[in-house]
ROZAGU-540325 format. One record per residue: x, y, z of N, C-alpha, C in turn; residue number from 0. Coordinates in steps of 0.001 Angstrom, whole numbers, plus 500000, padded with zeros to 6 digits. Each point is the difference from the previous one (the first is absolute). Example, Ala and Ser with C-alpha at 12.3 -4.5 7.8 and 13.67 -1.06 7.14 Angstrom:
2
+--------+--------+--------+--------+--------+--------+--------+--------+--------+------+
!    n_x !    n_y !    n_z !   ca_x !   ca_y !   ca_z !    c_x !    c_y !    c_z ! resi !
+--------+--------+--------+--------+--------+--------+--------+--------+--------+------+
! 513190 ! 494310 ! 507800 ! 499110 ! 501190 ! 500000 ! 500900 ! 501200 ! 500000 !    0 !
! 499650 ! 501050 ! 499280 ! 500820 ! 501190 ! 500060 ! 499230 ! 501090 ! 500730 !    1 !
+--------+--------+--------+--------+--------+--------+--------+--------+--------+------+
END
This chain:
185
+--------+--------+--------+--------+--------+--------+--------+--------+--------+------+
!    n_x !    n_y !    n_z !   ca_x !   ca_y !   ca_z !    c_x !    c_y !    c_z ! resi !
+--------+--------+--------+--------+--------+--------+--------+--------+--------+------+
! 624909 ! 994773 ! 067102 ! 501138 ! 499233 ! 499551 ! 500026 ! 498621 ! 500625 !    0 !
! 499516 ! 499877 ! 501185 ! 500045 ! 498704 ! 500667 ! 499033 ! 499018 ! 499349 !    1 !
! 498893 ! 500521 ! 499383 ! 499078 ! 499104 ! 499304 ! 500669 ! 499365 ! 498782 !    2 !
! 500765 ! 500768 ! 499255 ! 500674 ! 499443 ! 498827 ! 501114 ! 499045 ! 500418 !    3 !
! 500673 ! 500289 ! 501109 ! 501058 ! 499109 ! 500492 ! 499401 ! 498682 ! 500467 !    4 !
! 498861 ! 500051 ! 500676 ! 499373 ! 498761 ! 500480 ! 499413 ! 499211 ! 498818 !    5 !
! 499525 ! 500726 ! 498972 ! 499484 ! 499326 ! 498809 ! 501129 ! 499290 ! 499269 !    6 !
! 501168 ! 500664 ! 499882 ! 501160 ! 499379 ! 499364 ! 500481 ! 498807 ! 500815 !    7 !
! 499980 ! 500135 ! 501296 ! 500426 ! 498918 ! 500892 ! 499072 ! 498789 ! 499859 !    8 !
! 498693 ! 500238 ! 499942 ! 499026 ! 498917 ! 499839 ! 500165 ! 499333 ! 498627 !    9 !
! 500257 ! 500801 ! 498973 ! 500204 ! 499456 ! 498662 ! 501274 ! 499150 ! 499958 !   10 !
! 501029 ! 500428 ! 500665 ! 501253 ! 499239 ! 500062 ! 499793 ! 498666 ! 500709 !   11 !
! 499214 ! 500021 ! 501082 ! 499721 ! 498761 ! 500739 ! 499195 ! 499027 ! 499129 !   12 !
! 499022 ! 500532 ! 499274 ! 499203 ! 499158 ! 499117 ! 500869 ! 499384 ! 498908 !   13 !
! 500879 ! 500791 ! 499430 ! 500893 ! 499508 ! 498954 ! 500915 ! 498914 ! 500556 !   14 !
! 500533 ! 500223 ! 501188 ! 500873 ! 499014 ! 500633 ! 499231 ! 498704 ! 500276 !   15 !
! 498779 ! 500097 ! 500537 ! 499187 ! 498808 ! 500270 ! 499637 ! 499269 ! 498707 !   16 !
! 499698 ! 500751 ! 498964 ! 499682 ! 499407 ! 498715 ! 501209 ! 499256 ! 499431 !   17 !
! 501170 ! 500574 ! 500085 ! 501221 ! 499353 ! 499515 ! 500292 ! 498723 ! 500788 !   18 !
! 499820 ! 500048 ! 501306 ! 500213 ! 498808 ! 500820 ! 499000 ! 498920 ! 499607 !   19 !
! 498742 ! 500369 ! 499814 ! 498957 ! 499036 ! 499630 ! 500292 ! 499361 ! 498650 !   20 !
! 500477 ! 500794 ! 499038 ! 500299 ! 499486 ! 498658 ! 501090 ! 498931 ! 500057 !   21 !
! 500952 ! 500133 ! 500888 ! 501093 ! 499034 ! 500074 ! 499740 ! 498871 ! 501001 !   22 !
! 499269 ! 500234 ! 501041 ! 499799 ! 498996 ! 501044 ! 498850 ! 499040 ! 499668 !   23 !
! 498901 ! 500498 ! 499472 ! 498829 ! 499151 ! 499737 ! 500331 ! 498850 ! 499037 !   24 !
! 500694 ! 500219 ! 498883 ! 500329 ! 498862 ! 499128 ! 500861 ! 498933 ! 500695 !   25 !
! 500918 ! 500426 ! 500842 ! 500850 ! 499046 ! 500719 ! 499156 ! 499178 ! 500973 !   26 !
! 499102 ! 500637 ! 500708 ! 499127 ! 499296 ! 500946 ! 499080 ! 499030 ! 499242 !   27 !
! 499429 ! 500435 ! 498885 ! 499133 ! 499125 ! 499208 ! 500773 ! 498806 ! 499433 !   28 !
! 501217 ! 500217 ! 499554 ! 500820 ! 498907 ! 499481 ! 500310 ! 498984 ! 501096 !   29 !
! 500319 ! 500476 ! 501179 ! 500274 ! 499103 ! 501130 ! 498764 ! 499182 ! 500349 !   30 !
! 498841 ! 500640 ! 500036 ! 498752 ! 499285 ! 500286 ! 499699 ! 498959 ! 498914 !   31 !
! 500231 ! 500346 ! 498751 ! 499740 ! 499076 ! 498900 ! 500895 ! 498768 ! 500095 !   32 !
! 501268 ! 500193 ! 500354 ! 500913 ! 498874 ! 500142 ! 499636 ! 499114 ! 501184 !   33 !
! 499669 ! 500605 ! 501109 ! 499672 ! 499232 ! 501205 ! 498679 ! 499249 ! 499879 !   34 !
! 499047 ! 500527 ! 499256 ! 498667 ! 499399 ! 499913 ! 499766 ! 499217 ! 498715 !   35 !
! 501054 ! 499788 ! 499195 ! 499895 ! 499228 ! 498751 ! 498868 ! 500491 ! 499105 !   36 !
! 499988 ! 501269 ! 499707 ! 498965 ! 500575 ! 499150 ! 500253 ! 499744 ! 498513 !   37 !
! 501131 ! 499411 ! 499642 ! 500320 ! 499713 ! 498606 ! 500932 ! 498800 ! 499963 !   38 !
! 500140 ! 499381 ! 498830 ! 500921 ! 498873 ! 499860 ! 501413 ! 500535 ! 499881 !   39 !
! 500885 ! 499402 ! 500738 ! 501371 ! 500496 ! 500076 ! 500869 ! 499449 ! 498883 !   40 !
! 500258 ! 500772 ! 498996 ! 500977 ! 499713 ! 498942 ! 499885 ! 498611 ! 499404 !   41 !
! 498829 ! 499459 ! 499919 ! 499809 ! 498687 ! 499379 ! 499672 ! 500212 ! 498529 !   42 !
! 500911 ! 499563 ! 499144 ! 499747 ! 500171 ! 498578 ! 499685 ! 498683 ! 499323 !   43 !
! 500272 ! 498889 ! 500687 ! 499662 ! 498715 ! 499399 ! 498514 ! 499722 ! 500172 !   44 !
! 499447 ! 499297 ! 499044 ! 498577 ! 499700 ! 500031 ! 499737 ! 498584 ! 500513 !   45 !
! 500997 ! 499133 ! 499912 ! 499892 ! 498653 ! 500556 ! 500318 ! 500036 ! 501482 !   46 !
! 499793 ! 498867 ! 500647 ! 500304 ! 499910 ! 501424 ! 501432 ! 499519 ! 500170 !   47 !
! 500757 ! 500734 ! 500796 ! 501411 ! 499708 ! 500213 ! 500158 ! 498809 ! 500929 !   48 !
! 500884 ! 499080 ! 499639 ! 500310 ! 498864 ! 500855 ! 501158 ! 500378 ! 500910 !   49 !
! 499799 ! 499876 ! 501271 ! 501062 ! 500324 ! 500940 ! 500049 ! 498914 ! 501054 !   50 !
! 500995 ! 499166 ! 500004 ! 501172 ! 499979 ! 499125 ! 499654 ! 499386 ! 498643 !   51 !
! 500902 ! 500176 ! 499067 ! 499794 ! 499422 ! 498673 ! 500119 ! 498476 ! 500093 !   52 !
! 499498 ! 499326 ! 498990 ! 500083 ! 498537 ! 499954 ! 501079 ! 499629 ! 498987 !   53 !
! 501004 ! 499282 ! 500467 ! 501118 ! 499603 ! 499131 ! 499556 ! 498847 ! 499099 !   54 !
! 500027 ! 500231 ! 498696 ! 499579 ! 499008 ! 499015 ! 501197 ! 499389 ! 499257 !   55 !
! 501211 ! 500166 ! 500545 ! 501206 ! 499524 ! 499341 ! 499967 ! 498497 ! 499779 !   56 !
! 499493 ! 499246 ! 500957 ! 499971 ! 498542 ! 499844 ! 499115 ! 499584 ! 498825 !   57 !
! 498979 ! 500790 ! 499702 ! 499099 ! 499694 ! 498890 ! 500540 ! 500549 ! 498684 !   58 !
! 500552 ! 501193 ! 500022 ! 500409 ! 500697 ! 498775 ! 501508 ! 500021 ! 499791 !   59 !
! 500728 ! 499078 ! 500608 ! 501461 ! 500052 ! 499986 ! 500611 ! 499953 ! 498601 !   60 !
! 499388 ! 499295 ! 499074 ! 500564 ! 499880 ! 498652 ! 499433 ! 501017 ! 499019 !   61 !
! 499078 ! 500823 ! 500452 ! 499334 ! 500959 ! 499115 ! 500859 ! 501256 ! 499828 !   62 !
! 499893 ! 500604 ! 498829 ! 500722 ! 501252 ! 499717 ! 499458 ! 501108 ! 500896 !   63 !
! 500836 ! 500976 ! 500341 ! 499515 ! 501085 ! 500859 ! 499010 ! 500910 ! 499266 !   64 !
! 498747 ! 499885 ! 500379 ! 498927 ! 500814 ! 499432 ! 499036 ! 500363 ! 501109 !   65 !
! 499228 ! 501016 ! 499753 ! 498870 ! 500309 ! 500870 ! 498893 ! 499020 ! 499625 !   66 !
! 499352 ! 499435 ! 500987 ! 498986 ! 498982 ! 499719 ! 498674 ! 500315 ! 500672 !   67 !
! 498933 ! 499658 ! 499268 ! 498658 ! 499946 ! 500563 ! 499724 ! 498523 ! 500165 !   68 !
! 499929 ! 499554 ! 501226 ! 499961 ! 498582 ! 500310 ! 498646 ! 499602 ! 500563 !   69 !
! 499480 ! 498912 ! 499483 ! 498730 ! 499476 ! 500490 ! 500147 ! 498505 ! 500229 !   70 !
! 499478 ! 499502 ! 501122 ! 500044 ! 498579 ! 500309 ! 498662 ! 499395 ! 499587 !   71 !
! 500060 ! 499012 ! 499099 ! 498784 ! 499337 ! 499515 ! 499387 ! 499163 ! 501131 !   72 !
! 498727 ! 500259 ! 500332 ! 499352 ! 499227 ! 501078 ! 499537 ! 498619 ! 499524 !   73 !
! 499434 ! 499234 ! 500915 ! 499479 ! 498662 ! 499665 ! 498806 ! 500091 ! 499061 !   74 !
! 499162 ! 501000 ! 500218 ! 498832 ! 500206 ! 499141 ! 500034 ! 501431 ! 499484 !   75 !
! 500088 ! 500160 ! 498698 ! 500078 ! 501336 ! 499412 ! 498585 ! 500561 ! 499842 !   76 !
! 499642 ! 500895 ! 500911 ! 498673 ! 500629 ! 499991 ! 500087 ! 501361 ! 499311 !   77 !
! 498999 ! 500832 ! 500214 ! 499967 ! 501327 ! 499368 ! 501163 ! 500878 ! 500464 !   78 !
! 500394 ! 499882 ! 501263 ! 501134 ! 500783 ! 500505 ! 501272 ! 499589 ! 499261 !   79 !
! 500183 ! 498707 ! 499820 ! 501168 ! 499483 ! 499277 ! 499997 ! 500496 ! 498555 !   80 !
! 498862 ! 499914 ! 499331 ! 499904 ! 500472 ! 498620 ! 500292 ! 501492 ! 499907 !   81 !
! 499510 ! 500769 ! 500971 ! 500279 ! 501439 ! 500028 ! 501487 ! 500264 ! 500203 !   82 !
! 500650 ! 499213 ! 500848 ! 501437 ! 500181 ! 500251 ! 500805 ! 499709 ! 498735 !   83 !
! 499658 ! 498921 ! 499310 ! 500716 ! 499651 ! 498762 ! 499799 ! 501078 ! 498932 !   84 !
! 498772 ! 500459 ! 499867 ! 499700 ! 501070 ! 499054 ! 500777 ! 501269 ! 500366 !   85 !
! 500036 ! 500317 ! 501300 ! 500661 ! 501225 ! 500467 ! 501491 ! 500002 ! 499713 !   86 !
! 500685 ! 498913 ! 500351 ! 501456 ! 500018 ! 499794 ! 500344 ! 500032 ! 498514 !   87 !
! 499192 ! 499367 ! 499196 ! 500228 ! 500047 ! 498554 ! 499792 ! 501421 ! 499480 !   88 !
! 498905 ! 500640 ! 500394 ! 499692 ! 501349 ! 499519 ! 501026 ! 501020 ! 500482 !   89 !
! 500438 ! 499867 ! 501246 ! 501012 ! 500935 ! 500519 ! 501296 ! 499831 ! 499219 !   90 !
! 500394 ! 498757 ! 499747 ! 501224 ! 499778 ! 499240 ! 499893 ! 500638 ! 498611 !   91 !
! 498863 ! 499818 ! 499342 ! 499797 ! 500606 ! 498678 ! 500037 ! 501520 ! 500067 !   92 !
! 499402 ! 500560 ! 501049 ! 499917 ! 501458 ! 500137 ! 501363 ! 500633 ! 500293 !   93 !
! 500967 ! 499215 ! 500446 ! 501334 ! 500557 ! 500260 ! 500713 ! 500410 ! 498714 !   94 !
! 499527 ! 499491 ! 498869 ! 500541 ! 500420 ! 498708 ! 501473 ! 499716 ! 499857 !   95 !
! 500778 ! 501039 ! 499676 ! 501436 ! 499810 ! 499749 ! 500766 ! 499560 ! 501240 !   96 !
! 499415 ! 500183 ! 501169 ! 500644 ! 499562 ! 501244 ! 499695 ! 498545 ! 500331 !   97 !
! 499149 ! 499348 ! 499200 ! 499581 ! 498639 ! 500319 ! 501151 ! 498991 ! 499969 !   98 !
! 501081 ! 500315 ! 499287 ! 501138 ! 499079 ! 499987 ! 500738 ! 499984 ! 501337 !   99 !
! 499758 ! 500973 ! 500853 ! 500610 ! 500051 ! 501334 ! 499117 ! 499362 ! 501068 !  100 !
! 498810 ! 499569 ! 499606 ! 499045 ! 499429 ! 500951 ! 499526 ! 498650 ! 499489 !  101 !
! 499400 ! 499253 ! 500893 ! 499488 ! 498688 ! 499625 ! 498748 ! 499694 ! 500806 !  102 !
! 498990 ! 499503 ! 499312 ! 498799 ! 499493 ! 500649 ! 500219 ! 498504 ! 500170 !  103 !
! 499862 ! 499510 ! 501256 ! 500329 ! 498605 ! 500258 ! 498981 ! 499349 ! 500923 !  104 !
! 499681 ! 498754 ! 499679 ! 499117 ! 499188 ! 500830 ! 500829 ! 498871 ! 500593 !  105 !
! 499902 ! 499835 ! 501317 ! 500645 ! 498875 ! 500665 ! 498981 ! 498877 ! 500110 !  106 !
! 500366 ! 498828 ! 499523 ! 499119 ! 498843 ! 500042 ! 500565 ! 498960 ! 500954 !  107 !
! 499153 ! 499492 ! 500870 ! 500385 ! 498935 ! 500919 ! 499342 ! 498703 ! 499537 !  108 !
! 500267 ! 498932 ! 500706 ! 499380 ! 498708 ! 499672 ! 498486 ! 500066 ! 500170 !  109 !
! 499522 ! 500886 ! 500865 ! 498569 ! 500114 ! 500268 ! 499291 ! 501026 ! 499123 !  110 !
! 500716 ! 500682 ! 499147 ! 499387 ! 501055 ! 499180 ! 498984 ! 499411 ! 499020 !  111 !
! 499020 ! 500810 ! 499656 ! 498915 ! 499604 ! 499099 ! 500566 ! 499669 ! 498617 !  112 !
! 499952 ! 498717 ! 499573 ! 500597 ! 499626 ! 498709 ! 499282 ! 500625 ! 498801 !  113 !
! 498690 ! 500182 ! 500095 ! 499261 ! 500617 ! 498892 ! 500413 ! 501457 ! 499821 !  114 !
! 500179 ! 500688 ! 501109 ! 500425 ! 501412 ! 499934 ! 501419 ! 500108 ! 499455 !  115 !
! 500857 ! 499070 ! 500389 ! 501367 ! 500000 ! 499474 ! 499999 ! 499771 ! 498495 !  116 !
! 499133 ! 499107 ! 499536 ! 499896 ! 499745 ! 498555 ! 499448 ! 501230 ! 499278 !  117 !
! 499122 ! 500737 ! 500665 ! 499386 ! 501183 ! 499388 ! 500956 ! 501190 ! 499938 !  118 !
! 501159 ! 499887 ! 500631 ! 500976 ! 501099 ! 499948 ! 500520 ! 500251 ! 498592 !  119 !
! 499699 ! 499121 ! 499083 ! 500397 ! 500229 ! 498608 ! 499303 ! 501233 ! 499426 !  120 !
! 498890 ! 500412 ! 500639 ! 499316 ! 501235 ! 499587 ! 500850 ! 501228 ! 500304 !  121 !
! 500964 ! 499838 ! 500903 ! 500855 ! 501103 ! 500423 ! 501453 ! 499660 ! 499661 !  122 !
! 500415 ! 500192 ! 498749 ! 501361 ! 499619 ! 499613 ! 501091 ! 500832 ! 500683 !  123 !
! 499629 ! 501123 ! 500586 ! 500989 ! 500852 ! 500669 ! 500186 ! 499643 ! 501465 !  124 !
! 499243 ! 499033 ! 500486 ! 500082 ! 499589 ! 501401 ! 500834 ! 498729 ! 500090 !  125 !
! 501126 ! 500093 ! 500701 ! 500877 ! 498844 ! 500192 ! 499454 ! 499126 ! 501132 !  126 !
! 500289 ! 498729 ! 499925 ! 499590 ! 499056 ! 501041 ! 501238 ! 499324 ! 500561 !  127 !
! 500041 ! 499855 ! 501322 ! 501111 ! 499314 ! 500647 ! 499428 ! 498974 ! 500966 !  128 !
! 500449 ! 498776 ! 499839 ! 499588 ! 498917 ! 500904 ! 500866 ! 500076 ! 501256 !  129 !
! 499349 ! 499938 ! 501160 ! 500737 ! 499958 ! 501264 ! 499468 ! 498826 ! 500810 !  130 !
! 500884 ! 499406 ! 500767 ! 499572 ! 498861 ! 500810 ! 499839 ! 500401 ! 501458 !  131 !
! 500818 ! 500930 ! 500448 ! 499943 ! 500411 ! 501400 ! 498847 ! 500972 ! 500225 !  132 !
! 499311 ! 499877 ! 501109 ! 498958 ! 500977 ! 500308 ! 500631 ! 501375 ! 500238 !  133 !
! 499230 ! 501038 ! 499751 ! 500521 ! 501355 ! 500186 ! 499081 ! 500782 ! 500933 !  134 !
! 500415 ! 501208 ! 500320 ! 499267 ! 500843 ! 500947 ! 498986 ! 500912 ! 499324 !  135 !
! 499868 ! 499917 ! 498712 ! 499145 ! 500926 ! 499276 ! 498550 ! 499522 ! 499966 !  136 !
! 499085 ! 500925 ! 500173 ! 498572 ! 499683 ! 499943 ! 499567 ! 499844 ! 498549 !  137 !
! 498974 ! 499185 ! 499761 ! 499559 ! 499749 ! 498633 ! 498996 ! 501029 ! 499497 !  138 !
! 499578 ! 500928 ! 500834 ! 499032 ! 501005 ! 499545 ! 500656 ! 501362 ! 499789 !  139 !
! 501314 ! 500017 ! 499873 ! 500729 ! 501257 ! 499837 ! 501042 ! 499890 ! 498901 !  140 !
! 500310 ! 501141 ! 499411 ! 501116 ! 500102 ! 499057 ! 501109 ! 500740 ! 500732 !  141 !
! 501211 ! 499510 ! 499861 ! 501149 ! 500566 ! 500693 ! 500949 ! 500642 ! 499004 !  142 !
! 500577 ! 501116 ! 500396 ! 501080 ! 500627 ! 499234 ! 501293 ! 499527 ! 500638 !  143 !
! 500852 ! 499384 ! 499178 ! 501282 ! 499486 ! 500474 ! 501091 ! 500813 ! 499319 !  144 !
! 500938 ! 500509 ! 500788 ! 501060 ! 500843 ! 499444 ! 501074 ! 499153 ! 499322 !  145 !
! 501010 ! 500637 ! 499479 ! 501059 ! 499316 ! 499255 ! 500909 ! 499178 ! 500908 !  146 !
! 499900 ! 500201 ! 501295 ! 500773 ! 499221 ! 500967 ! 499173 ! 498847 ! 500574 !  147 !
! 498844 ! 499731 ! 499381 ! 499089 ! 498911 ! 500374 ! 499334 ! 500183 ! 501361 !  148 !
! 499665 ! 501228 ! 500337 ! 499260 ! 500297 ! 501226 ! 498588 ! 500429 ! 499642 !  149 !
! 499010 ! 499266 ! 500491 ! 498610 ! 500426 ! 499834 ! 499803 ! 501190 ! 500928 !  150 !
! 499629 ! 501148 ! 499428 ! 499970 ! 501227 ! 500788 ! 498636 ! 500672 ! 500054 !  151 !
! 499173 ! 499813 ! 499004 ! 498656 ! 500583 ! 499949 ! 499021 ! 498905 ! 499632 !  152 !
! 498760 ! 500140 ! 500468 ! 498981 ! 499073 ! 499530 ! 498682 ! 500726 ! 499784 !  153 !
! 499190 ! 499401 ! 499159 ! 498701 ! 500550 ! 499609 ! 498962 ! 498908 ! 500202 !  154 !
! 499024 ! 500268 ! 500829 ! 498915 ! 499055 ! 500248 ! 499073 ! 500035 ! 498787 !  155 !
! 499870 ! 498892 ! 499308 ! 499168 ! 499944 ! 498801 ! 498548 ! 499798 ! 500409 !  156 !
! 499139 ! 500746 ! 499369 ! 498572 ! 500008 ! 500347 ! 499225 ! 499010 ! 499129 !  157 !
! 498807 ! 499645 ! 500487 ! 499124 ! 499067 ! 499303 ! 499347 ! 500646 ! 498775 !  158 !
! 499565 ! 501250 ! 500139 ! 499351 ! 500709 ! 498890 ! 501045 ! 500463 ! 498990 !  159 !
! 499737 ! 499809 ! 498715 ! 500951 ! 500346 ! 498941 ! 500349 ! 501484 ! 500021 !  160 !
! 498997 ! 500858 ! 500218 ! 500242 ! 501449 ! 500002 ! 500953 ! 500390 ! 501139 !  161 !
! 499824 ! 499394 ! 501176 ! 500896 ! 500274 ! 501128 ! 501410 ! 499488 ! 499703 !  162 !
! 500076 ! 498846 ! 499335 ! 501302 ! 499447 ! 499636 ! 500719 ! 500896 ! 498990 !  163 !
! 499243 ! 500589 ! 499088 ! 500592 ! 500922 ! 499019 ! 500552 ! 501239 ! 500707 !  164 !
! 499270 ! 500502 ! 500985 ! 500482 ! 501160 ! 500758 ! 501286 ! 499646 ! 500751 !  165 !
! 500068 ! 498796 ! 500551 ! 501216 ! 499567 ! 500688 ! 501142 ! 499833 ! 499002 !  166 !
! 499687 ! 499610 ! 498775 ! 501021 ! 499903 ! 498947 ! 500596 ! 501369 ! 499696 !  167 !
! 499164 ! 501013 ! 500027 ! 500510 ! 501365 ! 499773 ! 500980 ! 500393 ! 501091 !  168 !
! 499688 ! 499624 ! 501238 ! 500919 ! 500277 ! 501103 ! 501320 ! 499257 ! 499800 !  169 !
! 499902 ! 498743 ! 499586 ! 501187 ! 499187 ! 499750 ! 500843 ! 500622 ! 498885 !  170 !
! 499347 ! 500438 ! 498948 ! 500706 ! 500622 ! 498882 ! 500703 ! 501282 ! 500440 !  171 !
! 499328 ! 500811 ! 500783 ! 500609 ! 501247 ! 500482 ! 501249 ! 499703 ! 500828 !  172 !
! 499920 ! 499006 ! 500883 ! 501167 ! 499655 ! 500815 ! 501118 ! 499404 ! 499149 !  173 !
! 499662 ! 499148 ! 499054 ! 501031 ! 499404 ! 499148 ! 500708 ! 501073 ! 499178 !  174 !
! 499244 ! 500923 ! 499448 ! 500634 ! 501088 ! 499224 ! 500939 ! 500815 ! 500872 !  175 !
! 499567 ! 500286 ! 501213 ! 500823 ! 500778 ! 500916 ! 501272 ! 499236 ! 500362 !  176 !
! 499862 ! 498718 ! 500296 ! 501163 ! 499186 ! 500361 ! 500977 ! 499883 ! 498833 !  177 !
! 499489 ! 499785 ! 498806 ! 500875 ! 499891 ! 498831 ! 500686 ! 501324 ! 499692 !  178 !
! 499307 ! 501079 ! 500246 ! 500600 ! 501322 ! 499750 ! 501141 ! 500267 ! 500984 !  179 !
! 499810 ! 499593 ! 501258 ! 500992 ! 500271 ! 501029 ! 501141 ! 498992 ! 500019 !  180 !
! 499787 ! 498826 ! 499414 ! 500989 ! 498936 ! 500041 ! 500828 ! 499979 ! 498720 !  181 !
! 501266 ! 499747 ! 500166 ! 500870 ! 499843 ! 498838 ! 500299 ! 498519 ! 499752 !  182 !
! 499548 ! 499146 ! 500916 ! 500247 ! 498565 ! 499907 ! 498783 ! 499322 ! 499411 !  183 !
! 500213 ! 498984 ! 499219 ! 498880 ! 499201 ! 499467 ! 499402 ! 500571 ! 498766 !  184 !
+--------+--------+--------+--------+--------+--------+--------+--------+--------+------+
END
């Protein structure tokens, strides 16, 4: 009888250890994953977040509240510039019925490439705004500006057309998400 009692006792201990392992191991693994950055933490945006945001109110003060894809025209419009112009136009078109809530816009300064500005007629959906004051925005990036005129996300435009198209897909995904979550603009 003592053999069966010790066998039952050993089986009970194994069951207890197994139950503890089933509940403790996942908690320990989760803690290790958080401490060692084994995954990206709740980042759903594909663009790079600006922290702090850049206030564009002085530039866009008279503009209607819309979500904007903003690009600053450089002095010389190279392949990166052409890719950026193509990207913001294509993203705006891809927004479909939501495109009335968004705007593709190019900021032009006194130093901007005049030939590229003239060529913007190829993109009738891209608005142009002349600004005189210098701004904080880089000329090799497209910025997402919210309805309160805060530049909040940016996308580094690539030299290769295929890479620029992939970045456009990221921009489109973020714009769709922002428009879905926003009731303004």
